[in-house]
C-alpha positions in Angstrom: 32.5 217.0 33.9 30.6 213.5 34.0 32.3 210.4 35.3 31.5 207.3 33.0 32.7 204.1 34.2 33.2 201.5 31.2 32.6 197.9 30.7 34.2 195.9 27.8 32.5 192.8 26.6 34.1 189.7 25.1 32.6 186.3 25.0 30.2 187.2 27.6 33.0 188.2 30.0 33.9 191.7 31.3 37.3 192.2 30.2 40.0 195.2 29.6 42.4 195.5 26.8 46.2 196.8 26.5 46.1 199.5 23.6 43.3 197.9 22.1 45.0 194.6 21.5 43.2 191.8 21.7 46.1 189.6 22.5 46.5 191.6 25.6 43.3 190.9 27.3 42.6 190.7 31.1 39.5 189.1 32.0 37.9 190.7 35.1 34.5 189.1 35.6 32.5 186.4 34.5 29.6 188.7 35.4 28.9 192.0 33.6 25.5 192.7 35.0 26.9 192.8 38.6 30.1 195.0 37.5 27.5 197.0 36.1 25.2 197.2 39.2 28.6 198.2 41.3 29.5 201.3 39.3 25.8 202.3 39.7 25.9 201.9 43.4 29.2 203.7 43.7 28.0 206.9 41.8 28.7 206.1 37.9 26.4 208.6 36.5 26.4 206.9 33.0 27.7 203.6 31.8 29.6 202.8 28.7 29.8 199.5 27.2 31.7 198.4 24.5 30.7 195.1 22.3 34.6 193.9 21.6 33.3 191.1 19.5 31.0 193.4 17.4 33.4 195.8 17.2 35.9 193.3 15.3 33.4 191.3 13.2 31.2 194.3 12.6 28.2 192.5 14.1 27.1 192.7 17.8 27.4 189.5 19.7 26.7 190.9 23.5 23.2 191.9 23.0 21.8 189.9 25.6 24.1 191.0 28.2 23.9 194.7 27.0 20.0 194.4 27.4 20.2 192.8 30.7 22.4 195.6 31.8 20.4 198.3 30.5 17.0 197.4 31.7 18.4 196.8 35.2 20.1 199.8 35.8 18.4 203.5 36.3 21.5 205.5 34.9 21.7 205.8 31.1 23.8 203.5 29.3 25.4 203.9 25.9 27.1 201.2 23.6 29.4 200.9 20.9 30.9 198.0 18.8 29.6 196.7 15.7 26.9 199.2 14.8 27.1 199.2 11.2 23.4 199.5 10.0 20.2 200.9 10.9 18.8 197.9 12.2 21.7 197.4 14.5 21.4 200.9 16.1 17.5 200.5 16.5 17.8 196.9 18.2 20.3 198.6 20.8 17.7 201.5 21.4 15.1 198.8 21.8 17.5 196.9 24.1 17.7 200.0 26.5 20.8 201.9 25.2 20.4 205.5 25.8 23.1 206.5 23.1 24.7 204.6 20.6 28.6 204.8 19.6 29.8 204.6 16.3 33.1 204.3 15.1 33.8 202.2 11.8 30.9 203.9 10.4 31.8 207.0 10.8 34.8 206.6 8.4 33.6 203.6 6.1 29.9 205.0 5.7 29.1 208.6 6.6 25.7 208.3 5.0 24.6 205.8 7.9 25.9 208.4 10.5 23.8 211.0 8.8 20.7 208.6 8.7 21.0 207.9 12.2 21.2 211.3 13.2 18.0 211.7 11.4 16.1 209.0 12.6 17.3 208.8 16.5 18.4 212.5 16.8 21.9 213.9 17.5 21.8 213.5 21.1 21.6 209.8 20.8 24.3 209.1 18.5 28.1 209.3 19.7 30.9 209.4 16.7 33.7 207.6 18.1 37.2 209.0 17.4 39.9 206.4 17.9 43.2 207.6 17.2 46.8 206.2 16.8 49.5 208.5 16.3 46.7 210.9 15.0 45.1 208.7 12.7 41.9 207.3 13.2 42.0 203.4 13.5 38.5 201.4 12.8 37.2 197.6 12.7 38.1 197.3 16.8 41.3 199.4 16.2 42.7 196.6 14.2 43.0 198.8 10.8 44.1 202.2 10.8 42.7 204.5 8.3 44.3 207.6 6.5 42.1 210.4 8.2 43.0 212.4 11.1 41.1 212.9 14.3 40.5 216.7 13.4 39.2 216.0 9.9 36.9 213.1 11.1 35.7 215.4 14.0 34.6 218.3 11.0 33.0 215.5 9.1 30.6 214.4 11.8 29.8 217.9 12.5 28.8 218.6 9.1 26.6 215.4 9.5 24.6 216.4 12.3 26.6 214.6 15.1 26.7 216.6 18.6 29.1 214.3 20.6 32.2 212.6 20.2 34.1 209.7 22.2 37.9 210.3 21.7 40.2 208.0 22.4 43.9 208.1 22.0 44.8 204.3 21.6 48.4 204.4 22.9 47.1 205.9 26.1 44.2 203.1 26.5 44.5 200.8 29.6 48.2 202.1 30.3 47.0 204.3 33.4 49.2 206.8 32.3 47.4 209.8 31.8 45.0 210.8 28.9 46.3 213.0 26.2 45.3 216.4 27.5 46.7 218.6 24.7 44.9 216.4 21.8 41.7 216.3 24.0 41.7 220.3 24.2 42.5 220.6 20.6 39.3 218.5 19.4 37.0 220.5 22.0 38.5 223.7 20.6 38.6 223.1 17.0 35.7 220.8 16.5 33.1 223.1 18.6 31.3 219.6 19.6 31.2 218.0 22.9 34.2 215.5 23.8 34.1 212.5 25.9 37.5 211.3 26.6 38.5 207.8 27.0 42.0 206.3 27.5 44.7 206.5 30.1 42.9 207.7 33.2 44.9 206.0 36.3 44.5 208.7 39.1 42.4 211.3 40.5 44.9 214.0 39.7 44.6 212.8 35.7 40.7 213.5 36.0 41.1 216.7 37.6 43.5 217.5 34.7 40.8 216.4 32.0 38.5 219.7 33.5 40.4 222.3 31.9 40.4 220.6 28.4 36.5 221.1 28.3 35.8 217.6 27.9 32.1 217.1 28.9 33.2 213.6 30.5 35.9 211.1 31.6 35.1 207.7 30.5 37.2 205.2 32.9 38.2 201.6 32.6 41.0 199.9 34.0 41.9 202.0 36.8 38.5 201.0 38.4 39.2 197.5 38.0 42.8 197.4 39.3 42.0 199.7 42.4 44.3 202.6 40.9 41.0 204.9 41.3 37.7 204.7 42.6 34.6 206.5 41.3 34.5 208.4 44.5 37.8 209.6 44.1 37.1 210.5 40.3 33.8 212.0 41.3 35.6 214.2 44.0 38.2 215.2 41.4 35.6 217.2 39.5 33.4 218.3 42.2 33.2 222.1 42.7 35.1 223.7 45.3 33.2 224.6 48.3 
């Protein structure tokens, strides 16, 4: 299982939210590039970047910081937040992103998702399933749709998506452990590769994600607070000698 450290950008700062609440923000660094370089140096296998301003407004707002990170690192970078047009996606790829993550568009504009998969390839497009009480949230998690995570997964598979990013919003930023049952169910029923995000706070949490079949664990707050190191997370998924 791949271990992916996360960077959330808001106003040019590296921040973390609690349960997706913009009012419960903690600023961890004013230098996102330095943070990105640290996660790479400590063994991160890929970097996950979320443009929180873009997710909220629908227009990417931290492109300069994203480009600086993607062009400096040697590990691949995936980027989400405010990707609601082909031009925006193309701009992020031009900036150096290896993958893009679409959330609101997956619900509001499925034709766009299909077009992104056709134009850029299914391996480069990830559909975000951010769920609150089983229902998918959109627009930077500020609105809840009437679509369940399982329903949206099926729709995305039909559109050509190969990979999902699943977040249980109630666990995000809490360090209280991921939703293992929901993750396993999504892997089992969707037939797609699933990246798990939200709730990881200890090496034991990472280890318990492995049997769910998740392809990767995206880890944020725990790395910033020191509750978990990348070395510990990597060791938790390493094969037994």
